[in-house]
Each structure stands twice: as structure tokens, then as C-alpha cells.
N, C-alpha and C positions, 0 to 999 in steps of 0.2 A: 770272351772266349778262349781256347788256347791258345798257343804260337804254335803253327803245326809248321812252322821254319827250320822246328830244332828237332832233336832225335835224343836217342838216351843209350841202355844197353840191349844186346842181342838177345834173340830165343827163339825157337822154332816150335810149332806143333801139330799134332795131327789131329784131327776130329773125323768122329766115326758115328752111326747111329742115326735118328730120325727125332726135332725137341718137339716137347710135349706142343698140344692145339696145332701142329701141322704135320707130324707122322703121320696120320691116316691118309691125309689127302699124297703126302711121297708118295708111300707105300703103293700108291695105286696107279703113281708114274711107271713110262716104259724106263729102261735101265737111260740115263740123261745123255751119257756119252753116243750110244746108240742114236740117238733121236737127232740128235747137232750133226751126228754123219752120214744119218739117211736120208737128212733134208737141208740143206745149206741156205735155204729161203728162209726155216724157222728162225735160224740165230741174225741170220738178219734185219727180221723183224724184232728180236729181243731188244740184239741192240739198238736201233731206234728207240722203241720202247720204254729199254732200264734204263738209256742214257738220259729221256725227256722227262722220266720220274725221277731220276739224282738231281739232274739242274732244277726241277720244280722246287725242291727243298736249299739246294747248295747255293740261289739265287738268295735267300731269306738272308745267307750271311755273307753275301757276295761277291759271288763266284760260279765257276761252272766247270764240265768235263766237253772236252772234245774227244775223246778217245776210251772210250768207258774200259779197255786193257791196258790202257796208257796209263789214265793220267793216275789211276789208284797206284800204282805198282809203289810210289815212296811210304803210301800209309796216311800220306796228311789229308787230302782231302776223302780218306773214306773214314777217317776219324771223324772229321768235322760232317760229313755226312752224318754221321750217327748221334752228336752231340744232335745236330737242327731238328729231327725226329724224332729225337728222345725226349728231348728237353733236357737231358743230361750231360754231365762235366765226366770227358776221359780223363785218362791217367795224362802228361805233360810227356809230348814228342821228343825224342831224340835229338841230341845234336849231330850235324853231320849227315852228307851224303853219298855216304859206303852203304856197301849191299846190306851191312851185317845191322846198321843204320834205318835202313827201311822195311828190312824183315821181323827187328823189334816193333814199330811203327804198325803195323801190318798184324802181328802178333795182339799187341793189343787192344788192335779192332775184332779182332775174331772172340779174344778173351771177353769182351765187352758182349758180343751177341752172345758166348755159352753162356754169360752169366743172367743170359732173361731166358734161359729155358729152352737154349738152339744146340741141337747137337749139329754141326756139320759133317758129314761123308765125304772122307778123301780130299778136303778140300784144306789145304795146305799154306803156308806164310807165304814160303820160299815161290809155289805156283802163281801166287797172286802178284811178285816181287818179277818174276821172270816172263809178267804180260802173258799168263796162260789163260786165254780167252774163254774155253770153257769152264775151266775153273771160278772166273772172275765172274762171268753169267751167272754160274750156279750161288756163287756166292750172294749178286744184288736178287737174283730171286726167292732165296733165303727172308734176306732184310726184307722185301715187300710183302713177304707170308705174314714175317713176323709180326711188324708196326703198321702193315696196309690191311691185310686181309683177316688175319687171325682173328681181331677184336669186333670184328661182324656180327651181330648177330641179330636174328629175324626170326622169331617163336620159337624158340629153346634149341634153332639150327646153329650153326657158326663156319666161320673162314666158307670155305667154298659154296659148304651146301647153302650156309645164310646167305652171302650173296647172288649166289642163284635164285633161291626162294624170290630176293629183294626185285630184282630183276623179272622174275616172272609177275609176280605181286604187281609193279608197277606198269608192266609192259601190255597185262591182261584187257584191258577195253581196245585196243589196237589192232585194227586189221592187218591180215598181210605179216602177223609178228605174232611166233611162236619161240619163244627161248628154251631150248634143253639142255644145252652146254653153251660153251666159252671158246666157239670156233667159227663154226657153218654157220650155226642161228644167227650172227653178226654181220656176213659177208654179204650181204644188201642194204647197209646201213638204218635199213627201218629201224632197229632194236634202237640203236644210237639218238635218232631223232624223237623218238616214243620216249625215253627218258629222259629228252630233253622239254619236249613238251607236256608231260605230266608233270611238271615242277614249275615251269619258267613256259606256258603257251604262249605269249606274246612273242616271243625270242624265231618259233617254230611254227610254217606255218605246213603242216602237218598232211591236210588235204590234197596238195598238190605236189604229193610227191609220189614218184612211181618206182614199183617193185621191179622192174626192168632196167631202172638205170641207179646200178649200183655205187659206181664212181659220184654221180652225183650227189649223191643223197649223205656218203661217208665226209665227203669233201665239205656237204651244208654241215652237218654233224660236229664234224674237228674243227671249223671254223668257227661257229657261233659260240662253242664250247671256251674255245683261247681267247673271242675277244670280250665275252661277256660271263662266265664264267669261272674264268682265270685257270681252266686246264689247259697247259701247253699241247700242243700235236705231236704225237706220241709215233703214230703210222701216217704212210703214207696210203691213201685209196687203191693205191695201183699194186703196191705191195701185200692188199687183202683179198681183193678182184683178181689178183694175177695167181693165187696161190690156191691148188685144190681145195686146203685142211688150213686156217691159218693158227700159226703160234698161238696155241691155247695159254700159258702164260702171258703171252705179252697181252689180247684181248681181256687178260681179269687185269691184270694193271692197270689198265688204260680205265677198265670199267667201276676197277674199285675207287677212283678219280674222283668218279660220278657219283658213285655214293658218299664217298664225304664231302662233297660238293653240298648236295641237297640233303642227307640227312642233319646236317644242324641248319635248314631250313628256319623249321618252327621256330626252334631254340632260339636263333638271331632273332627273329620279327617281338618274341616274347621279352628279350632282352632289351633290346630297339626301343621296346612300347615304355620300360619302366625309367629307361636312360633319359626318353623324352617326358615322361614324368618328373623326372627331379629336377632337368635342365628348367624346365620349366618355371618350377615354382624359382628354382635360383636367379634364373634370369630376371623373374619380376623381381625377388627381395631386392638385387644387384641396382636395378632403379629407381626401387625407391632411397638405398643408400645413398647412389650417385644424385637424387634427389634435394635427401637430406643433406650431401656434403656441399652440392651448391648454396643452397638456402644458408649453411652455419658458415661457408666462407663468405658469402653478401654481407650477411650480419656482422661477422668478425671484422670485415675490413672497413664496416661503414662505424663501429664500434671505437676501433684504431683509429680511424679518420680523425672521429668524432672529437675523441678526448684529449688528442694535441689542442684543439683550438678552442677546449672547454680548458686546460689549462694554460695556455696562452694567458701570464698577464701581463701585458706589456702597458701598462697604462697610457693612457689620453692627456696632454694636457690639461687641457680646456673642457668645464663641464658640459659642452655640446657635444665632442666628441664622445664623452661617457656616456650621453642620453642616447648615442648610436647606437654604440655598444650593448645598452640593454634591452635597446628596439629589439637587434640580433638577436639575446637571447629570448624573447619573449617570440619573435619568430621561431626558433628551434623550440619552443613548449607547446605552440601550438600545431606546428606545420610538420614539422621532421619527427618529432620525438614520438608522437600519437602510432605512426602508422610503422612503426620499427618494434613498438611495443606487442601490437597486432603477431609482427614477424616473431618475434620471441616466444608468445605463446602458441602458436604455430606448428612452430619448432620441436618445443617438448611434446607434442602432442602426435607429430609422425613418427618420430624416434619413440613414443612409446607405442603405438602401433604398428609399427616393425619389428620391435622386440615382442608385440604380441603375435604377430605372425609367424616369426622365426621361431617364437617355442613352439606354435601348434603345429609345426611342422619338422620338429624335430631337429632345427636347426642351431650353429650356436649363434650365442647373443653378436650382434654387429655393436662392434667394437671401431667409432669414427675413428679417421686419421688423427696424428698426433696435434693436441689444440683446440679438436672441433667436438669435447664431450660436452654433453648439457651441461656438464658443471665446469668448463671453461667457460663458454656462453654465459651463464650464472655469474662466474668471476670478472667475465668482460664487463657486465652488465653494473654488477654495483660498484665497479673501478668507476664505467661511466657516473653511476649516481654520485659517488663519493666526489668527481670530477664539475659535476654539474652541483651539485650542492657551493660546493668549494668555486664555482664562477662565482654564483649568485651572493654568496657572501664577501669574494673579494670587490664585484660591483658596486654594491651596498657601501663599503668601505673605502673604495675609492671616490664614493661623490661623496661621502661624508670629508674625506680629505681635500677633495677639489672647492668643496664650499666653504671648508674651515679658510683653506688657501685662498680666495675672491676675498673672502672676510679678512684675512692680515691685510693682503695687497692692497685693498682698500684703503684700512686702515693706517697700512706705511703709510701710501701717497697724501694720507689726510696731515699726518704727524710731521711729516718732513716737510710738507707746504709750510704746516706753521711755523715752523723751526724757521725755513730759507724765508719765510717773510719778514719772522722778528731779526735775521741777523742780517737782513738786509742794507747796507749801509753800515752797518757796526766798524766794520774796517776803516773805512774811511775816516773815521769818527774817532775811532783809536790814533790814528798815525794824524788826528792834526795838531798843529805849534801851534797853538791860541797862547799859549799862558806864558808863550816869550813877548808878548807884548798888552798881555790883560793887566789889569790893575790888580791893586794886594784883593780888594775885594772880590774880583773875579775870578781870583788865581783858588781863594777859600770855597768859592762857587762850584769851580770848576775840579775840586776835590772832594767836594763832597758829591755832585756830580757823578764822580767819578765813581766813590764807595755807592752811589745807590746803582751805578751798574750793575758795578760787582756781583752786589745783590740779585739783582736780577740774571746776570752770568750765571750765578751759583744756584737758582730758580729756575732755569735751562737745561741743568746739569743733564737733571731726570730725565728732562723729554731725552736729549741724546741718546743716554742710556737705554730708555726705552725703543726708541728709531735702530742702534746697531741691534737690540734681541731682537726686533722683530723681523730684523734684517737675515741674523744668524737663523730663525726659526724658519721663514721663507724657501733659504737652502737648503736646511735638512729635509722640508717637504719635497724639496724638487722642483723651485716655484717653477714656471714656465719661463717666466719674463727675469729671471737671476742675476744675468748681464746688469739690466740695467739699475736694478734695485741692489746691486750691490757697486755702482759706478757711484750713484745717487747719493750712496751710505757711505762712499769713502771719500768724497767732495765734502760731505755733512761733518765728518769726522777730522780733513784734513783742514778745514775753514775753524770747525772750532778749536783745534790746538794754536790757531792764528792767534787767531780772538784770544786766546788764555796766556799766547806769548806778549803778543802787542797791550793788554791789559795790565801784566806787572811790567812792562816800559813804562806805558804812560803815568803808574800809580809810581814809581821813583822818579819822575822827571817833576811829578809834582809836588810830590817831600822833598826833593831838593829846595825850590822855591818857598814852602810851604811857609817858615818864619818873615814872610815878607808879606804873605796875606793877612786880612779880617777876618773876624769871626764872620762864618756865614748868617745869616738870618735864620734866628728858630724855628721861624714859623714857619717859613719856605724848608728847611730842611724836616722838618716833623711832616709836612706836607709831602714831602718826598719818599719819606719812608715809609708811612701810610697809605702814598697813592702806587707805591710799586707790590705791595703785597695784593692789594686791593684788586690793582689790574692784571697781576698774575692769576688771581681768584678769579674773578668777571674769564679772562682769557680761558681757566680751566674749563669753568662753566659752559662756557662758549664751546668747550673743546667735548666735552661730557653729551651736550646736549643734541652735538651734531654726531657724536660715536656711535658706528654700527651696529649693530646687537641680530643676535641668531639664539633661536629658542626651539625646544620641543614637545613642549606640555605646555600645562596651562597652568600648571606653577610657578613653572619659571617667568612666563610672561606674568604670571601676579605680583611675584618677588621684584620683576623689573619697575613696575605701577610703583610697589609700596615705593621704591628706593627715589622714583623720580616726585611721590609725593613726600619725602622726607626732605629730599633737596627745596621741593617748593615752599615748605614750613621756615626753612631758614632766609629767605627772600625778603620778608620788614625788617630783619637785624641787617640786614647788607646796604638793602635802601639808609636803612640810618646813621652806618656806615661811610655809605657813600657821601648824607649828607652834612656829616662832622667835617669828611673830606674836603669838599667843597667848602665847607664852612670857615676851612683852616687859610685855604686859597683868598676867600674872601677878607678877612679879618687883615691877612698881611697889604692887602689892596687897602683897605680903611686908615693903617696907621701909616702906608705911606700916603696916599693924600694929606691926612690929617699934620705930617709933619712934612709935607711939602718935598720928600724923596722921587726923586725919578728913575724908575725901574727901567730894567735892559730890555723889557721884553717878557718872554717867557719867564717861569721858574728856573733860575739858572742850576739848579740842583737834580731835576728829573725832566724826561720828556713826554711826561704823562702829563698832560692838563686835563684842566677840567671837561674840555670838548670833547677830550679821547673817552673819557671815564663816562661822561652823558654819551659820547657815542654807542658805548659796550657795553651799556648799560642797558640803553635799548637797544641792541640787539638782543641780547637776552632775555630782556621780555618778550621779544619779535620769537626767537627759539623755544621757548618753553610750551606755547599750546601747540608748536608742532610735533613737539614730542609726544603732548600727550593724545595727537592724532594716529601717532604713529607707532606708538604704544597699543592705543584701542583698535585700529586694525589688525594688529597681531596679537589681538586677544581675539578679535573674531574668528581668524583664520584656524589660531589651533582653538576656538571653539568649534569649527567647520569638522576641523583633524577628528576630533573628539569623536560628534557625530561618525564619521567614517569609520571608525575602532568599534564604537557598540555597533554599528551596525553587522561590519564584517562578523561579529564575536556571537552574534544575534542567530547569523544564517551559520556557520562553524558549528555553533555547538548544538546545530540541530542534525547536521550532515554527518559529522563527525561520529557520534553515539548512534545515527543511523546505517553508518559503512562498519562498524564492531556488529551492531546486531543479527545485520543479513551475515556478516562472517562466522559468528556464531550460527543461525540456522543454515547455511548450507551444509555445517559440520554435523549437523542433526539427519538430515538429507541422505547423507552419504552413507550413516549409517545404520538408519532406518530400512522396514522394510514396508513399500506400502503397493501393492501389486506386481505384474508384471515386470521386468528391464526395460523391458520399452513403456511401459507406465510411469517407471520415474523416472527415465530420460527426457518425455515428454513434459514430466514435472522440471526435470530442469530447466527446458528450453524455455518455459513459459516463464523459471524463476529469472532464467537470464536477460528473459525478455524486460522482465518489470524492474531487473536492476537496468539495463539501459535506459526505460525511459525514465528513470531518474536524474540520467545526465543532463538536462537542463538548469537541475539544482548548482552542479558541480559548476554550470558554465556561466552563473548568475554570480557563483561566489569568486570562480577568478577574474570577472567582472568588477567584483567590487574590492579585490585584489589589486587588480592594477592602478583604480582610483588611489589605494593607501599608497601604492611606492610612488605613482608621479606626487605625488602629493608630501612625497617622503618621511613618511610616520617610520621609525624603524621598532617599534614593540605595540604589544597592545595587551596591557593586565587585565583584558575582562574577559579572555577565552586562551585556554591552554591550547589549541589548535592551531597551528600554522598553515598557510595554502601549500607550504609542501609537504604536511602531516598530510592532509587532506587527499595530496596529490597518491603519496604513496598507498594507501588505504585503499585510493578506486581502483589501483592498477591491480593492487593483490587480489581485488572484491574479483575482478574480471575473471584474472590467472585462475583462480580460485574455482571461480562457475564452472570456465572451461575444462580445465582438468578433473573438475567431477566427473561431467559429463564426457567427458574420453574414459574416466575409467568405467562408468557405466555401459558404453561401448565398446571396450574392451573385453568384459565379463560377456556381455553378446558375440561380440565375437569366436568368445573361447566357449561357449554354450553351443554355436551351430557349428562349429569348425567338431568339437569333439562330441556331438549328438548329445549333450547334459541337456536336460528336460526341466523345464521350467519347477516343478516339483522336485529336483535335486539343486538344480538352482537354488530355489528357497530354503531348502534343507541345509546346504553347506555355508548358509548365511546367517540360516537361525542359530546351527551350531556355531558358527564362528562370534556371531553377537551375544550370544548366552555368556562365554567364557572371557566376551573382551568387557570386564568388569569396570575398566573407566572409559569406557565411546572413544577409544585415540582410535581407533582403525587399525588395530594390530595387537599382536598376542605376545607376550612374554614366554620363556621357554616351558614354564609350567603348567601354564595356560594350554597351550598348544598341544603340551602333553594329554590334558585332561580331554583337549578338544578332538584326539584322537582316541584314546580310549574308550569316547561317548559314541564314537563311529565304528567301531568294532577290533581296531587296531592291538594290538599284544604287545602295548610298550612298558610294561611295569617295574618296576625298580629292583628286577632281578639283571645278573650279567648278560642275558639272548636280549630282554628287552632292553637296555641300555643302550646295547648294539646297537640294532632294528631306528631308535629314537633318535642316534647321534647319525644315521645315514639317513632320514628325512629331513634332519635339520640341515646336511649339507648338501639338501635339494633345494628347501624353500627358505634357507638364507647361509647363501655361499657366500657372502661378504663377512659373516660371522658380527653381524650389526644388533643380534641381543634378539630381535624382533621377527616378526612373520604378518605380512601384509596380507590384505584377504586376496590381494589379485595372484602373489606366491600363495596361498593355500588353494584357491583354485586351479592354478598349472596342474600344483601338486595333482588336487582330488582329481584332472582331467587326464595327466597322466597318468594315475592308476590304473585307466578302464579303457587304455587307446592302443593300437599300436600303431606306429608307422616305419619307414624305410628306413633301411642300414648301412653304414658304407659300407659291411661284408655282405651286402645285396646288392648293391650296386658294382665291386669288384667282380663279384661274380658273373655277373649280368656281362661287362667288357670282357670278361676272360673269354668268355662263350662265342661274343662277336670276335674277337680276334685267334677263334680256332687253336685255344688252351694255350696261345703264345701267353710269354709274361708280359708283351707291348703287344702295342696295334698301329696302322698305319694310316695314314691320312683316306689312303683309297679306301679302305675296309671301313671309316668313321662315315666317308661320304657314301658307299653304298648302303648300308646299313641304316642308317637315319636320315632325318628331313635334313633339308640342306642348310637351314638359318641354324640348327644343335648340331649338325655337324661341326660348320665351322668355328662352332662358338666352343665345341670344345680342342679342337685342332690351335683356337688361337691361346689357349688357359694351359693345356699341356706342355709339362716339361719334356726334354727330348729324353729316352730312355738310355741309363747306363749299365745298364747290367751285362753280364759274359756275354750273353748270345743276341747282343743289339745287333742293328743291321744300320744301314743309311736311313732315315726319314721315322725311326723307330720312335716311338712315343709312350708315355708311361702312365697308363692308366691308373695302377694304383694308387701313386700319389696325388691325382686330380681327385680319386673319388674319395678318398682321407679327408683330402680339404673343404670339399663342398659339407663335411660334417662339422668340420672344426677340430678334427685329430691332428694335422699338421698343416706344413705352412706348401702351398705351391711350390 
């Protein structure tokens, strides 16, 4: 809007003659000055009427006038009035408040009037600036004629005659109304009430009006027009009744407002109906979009909440804790995930249905919020599947680790106990100073005994190293009882170091007194030397016979059984060695008895007595059958596991190929034409039910898989199908049959919405399938071109044909994927034969409701549209920012284009 508080260069104009279109009427009028001088009442009526008429337009710009010959003197509001009623911009007003500035501004307004083909008679800018009432009223009347009356046309008559003919036609059916002019025919007020009742009968009770009460009639018409028709009150009833002949110009101005108020009623109704239709479609689509957004948000939120749980790899310290985690994971697989699989499938179906409806209603494709595309859902789902697979692998690996830890822990405790039992009392023995009071033979015996001890000590070095190695491995595997393991291992190592130091000290003491000693009896020495390794062998044998074992296959347990059988085969030789060792001790005793030698008790060279050897040998004999039983039990367990493997493999090798076969059959169904689309849909529904009925076979397989997991079976050489493969294949099968059914449903929607007959749909499918050589459900560019040619399209290999083909490809393949799906082909063929609303049509309808303005107000929307759709528009229309904007103006153009995706609201 021009700034009407600015000013420019001075100028002055004189106008003469009559403008086209209104000249004939003005030529018939009596002289203007004489009219005003002879009847001041007319001037009063014109002032009221013209002032109200000007304000009815100026209020659109947020202003008004009080005194018509004073408020136009500076030219600012005059220029503003012309901009509002013409919808055009005038030159910028000049800055300043001097007389010359005002004259220039008024001249710009008069120049604009002249540019519209109007010639003003003796009206100059100076008279307007000087406040000349008669010139000002004459100028306003000329403006009214040009912009409010000249364009009125009824049956090839225009201006005054056209307006008069319109009034006569509209009031003809009413009694006591005979419109012959624009003065005395309107004095009784019945003509005004008849015009209103003809167009808005609910506003006037015409039968109750009396011809002899003109003031009541006029006031009733003026008040109803102001309240319900937005026509301001331009005259007082008393002014009309109290004048012998009302002013014709005032009456014409008032009546022209009624003409403009009612002439657009039919256009507004038609425009409102079109907008209602468009808005109803848009509201339905928005509801579908909101449903999609909510379902997508809920599914993504569940995925985002579940993935961290699946990626939580905090291990448990015990096997019981990991068993609970495995049970929680099974609950997720059985209870929580299946409903989400169904939700994901339903989400894709809803999205495809919404996109089909949008295409059928010529709306832009639905673009979900960022991060909520179907591809985003699929990416999130893929991440979930990866996390799920990783979680299961981690659970199984962690259970293997804990099982190994338990085995290592037991093995460590067993070896540590054996070692601690062996070291018990050794420090006290090494600290003895018995050699100080012993005889020579005793000393020699002590030396030999010490040598035997050193041999025994060296033999135990491997066991100590094994204990330390197992403790280190337990630490590396994060064993839950590592502190006590470390403490015990440290104690064993410290004690071992002490034993080594004490052994070295005692040897030095014995060697110092060695030359005072006698040679030790060779038989005792030989006994000691042979008894010690044999004793160690028996201890190792007992340790091995009590050693824990863990296997996962029959081959492994059979290997252990073979090793045990080999050990049993060495027992006869060991028994001979035992008898030989015992024979040496018996021979020594015989020699002593024979020579009357008094022995001092046990063999001085070793602590391993015949009783110990016999006791340990007896223990070995007891442990052998126990080991036999343990190996046999484990062999039975592995045989049971093998049965579970074969049982699962047998079922999996049936279910896996069945799923693959069904996937291939669905693919064939989707490209074949057997019956109507409804027949194909019913066939697919029956096929889907047959697939659902197969579910018990999957459940049986799940039960067998659970037994395998509970038995800690980690591999199966009898089948290539894992439970994960079966689950993924089953989910893909359900999703594929649902998606195929949805495609047929969308084809039905397209057929019904576009009026495509079953024969046309069959023809489209036949044409598509004919050129779909690989039966992949899509056509390449060359295949699609051949298909179009067969349907009569001129897309041959020349410049014009190539251009047309490229245009069609941009429609059916907007993403340049290089293929054309059957749904895209159907959409293209349906669009070629149907017509839909456009954004330009909706904009034109809104412009009718707005009275040809570039904006519309909330009141106009509420008056012309149903309440819910009026509020829908008001809530979504942006404020109008044009130069002719008024407070509360709304931009209907950007709103209309946004409905069709051509711009953003």
C-alpha cells in the first residue's frame, strides 16, 4: 500500500467533457450546480450516502472519513480510496503538508480517474483542496458511476438502465412495488425490502410490511442490510420520507450496493461447494497421514527402545544369570516381537493406500516427517534384526564362556587341593635339625631322603605351573571368584618359593656332614627311587581319572573313551611295577632279619610306604569303573543330542523348502491374470489363510529348537537351515502375501475411482505382462516404450517421439530407477483419461468468495463455508502480506497451491 503521509511535486488540472460509459447518463442530468442550489436536502442525502459508500471501502484499509469535503482535501485518503476500489497501485504521494503538495496528490488521483476513461467537467484539484463541497460530491459521484455502476449489465443494458432493469426484474413478483426510477419509487421502503427478501427470504417477513408505514419499512431494510449483508447504512429513513423527491444519485449508490451484494451469491455458493469438496478430501488425507505418523512413531519408539536392550552385552557372573537372560530373549521372540511384525506390515499397507488415494485425487505424494519414511522404518527394523542376531550369538558365546569358566574353576580347585595336600607338613620337615644328633647311617639316610624329596619337588613343579596358568586364564576370562583364586594361587606360589629355599638350605646342612655318614642301604634307595615316580604316576592317574571333561559331539566323547581304554591297557604293567617295588622292600627286610639288623622303622629314604602304594593303587582300581560310568553317561547324552539334531533337521528340511516354494508361487500369482481383481484378491486371501494354517509346523520347529538350545547344542551338520533362517523366511512370506494383496486392493481403488472397466484393467494387465518378459513385475525403458506403442502412443524413435517418451517416463518413473511398476503403469493410464480439480480452479473459487480481492477475511470464510471447513481454512491460511493488506487478511493463494503441493504454507 502506498504511504499516504508522503507528498511530491505540485501540478493542477482542469477536466471537461463526459467519460465513456457514463456520459450518456450524465448528459441527461440537469445542471449539477443548479440541483444543489435548488434543493439543499439532496446535498444532505448525497453527503450521507457518499460518505457511507467511501467508508465501506476505506474500512478495508483500516481507515474512514468523517467530513467528505474536508477529509479528501490533502488527497491522501482519496488516493487510498481509488487503490482499494480499483485494486491497483497509484503513484507515491508527495511528502509535506503545504498546499502545493496537497494539490499534487489530488491531481494524481484525478489523473488516475482520467486514465480509466472518465472526463471530469470543471473539477480541478484546487476546488477539492479548497473544500468545495459541490465539486467534491461531483467527483465522488463520478467515481461511484465508474467503479460501482458502469460495469452493471443486465440483458444488454448497462449502467443506470441496467441497474434499473435488474431492480424491476427482482421486485416484479412483489405487491405494492413498481420500480420506475431511482427517487420516488423507493420512498415507501417496500422496494428495498423486496430486494432483500428475493435473495434472503429468511431475513425479511415481507407480508407483515405496510405501504403506509414507510419509515418502519426503510429502517427495517437498512438495519437488515447493515447487519446481515455488510451494507453500511447510507441514508436515514426520515431524510427519504421527508423529501418530496429523494436524491437519485444517493438512491442509485445505495441500490448498487445491493446489486453487488447479491449478484455474486450464486458464484459464492458454487465456489464454496468446490472448496468444500477439495477440503473434505484434504481433511481425510490428513487424518490418514496423522494415523501413519502415530503408528510410525510408536513402531520407531519401540525399535529404538528395544535395540539398546538387545545391544546390552553386560555379562552375568554365573550360568544361572545367563540362563535368565536367555529366557528373557525367548520371551521377546515369542511375545513382544510378533505383534510388531504385524504393525510394520500394516504400516506399509497404510502408506501404500494413502499414496494411492493422493494420486487418485491429484494430490502430491505424502512425505512423512523426517526419520519416519517406510525406508527409515525398514532401516530401523534391519538394525533391530542385526542387534537381535548379535544378542543371540552373544548369549550363546557367553554361556560357552561361563561353562568353560566353571570347568576351569573346578579344575583349579582340584589341582590346588591336591598340591596343598602334598605340601602339608613339608615346611616343618625341611626345618628339622635331626641331622645334628643322628648317626652316620641316619645322616646318609637323611641325604638320600632329601634327594628323593628334591625329585618329588621337581615332579610337582609342573603342577604348580599348571595351577598358575589356570589362575591366569580365569583372570583373563573375568571369573566371578577371581579374588579368592588369586589369593589362593599367591599363597601356593609363596609357599613353593619357601619350600625351594628351605630345600636348598637343608641340602647344604646335610652335605656339610656327609663325610661322617655311611652308605645308605641300596635296597632302600632303590625302593625310594622307584616308589617316588610310581607314587607320582598313581597320583597323576587318580587326578586324571577324577578330571572333569566337557564335550559337544559323539566324536569327542568317543575320543575320551579310546584314551581311557588305552590307559586301562597299561594297568597290568603298572601292577607288575608295584609288585617289584614292594618286592624290594620285602627283600630289604629279609636281609635285615637274616643279619639281625634292627631297622629304625620306615624306609629312611622315602615317606612312600608300601601301605601308601597299596592304598593309592586300590584307589586307582576304584576310580577306573567310576570313570567308565561317567564316560558312558556322557556318551548317552551325546547320542540324545544327536537325536535332537536329526529331529530338528528333518523338520527344518521340510519347512525351509516349503517357504521358498510359497514365495515363488506368490510371485507367479502377482503377474498372472485369473478372473477379476476381486477374484484375484479372494484367491490371495485364501492363499494367505493356507499359509497361516501352516503356522503350527513353525511352532513345532520352535519347540524343537528350544530343546536344542536347552541341551546347549551349538551346531547341526544335518541341515543348512537354522531357526533364524526359518523365522526370517516365515516373516518375509507373511509380508509378501500381505503386500501382494495390498497391491491388488490398490488396483481396485484405482479402477473404481477412475471408472476403469474390468476389461480395461485386463487389457492393461495383458499388455504389461506381454512385455514383462522376465516376469519380474516391472518393465525396462525399451519394454515400456514397446508397450506404449502397442497402446497407440506415438513414441517412435524421432525427436518428437523421444520427447514424448521422456515426458511419460518422468511421470511413471520420477526417481529415475530405470523400471516401471504395474501400479505406476495403471496410475499413468488412469490419469490419461480423467480430469481432476486444479490449484488454479481452487484459487479462482476463493477469489469469488473474496469479492475479487487478493485476500479473504475470516468473516467471509465463516459466511460462505460450513463451520468446520471455514475453521480449517482459517487455522491454515497464512496472513496476507500484499500492499493492499488489511488487519485479519488471509492469503488464500498460497493455501490453495499448498493443497496441491506446489508450495509450502
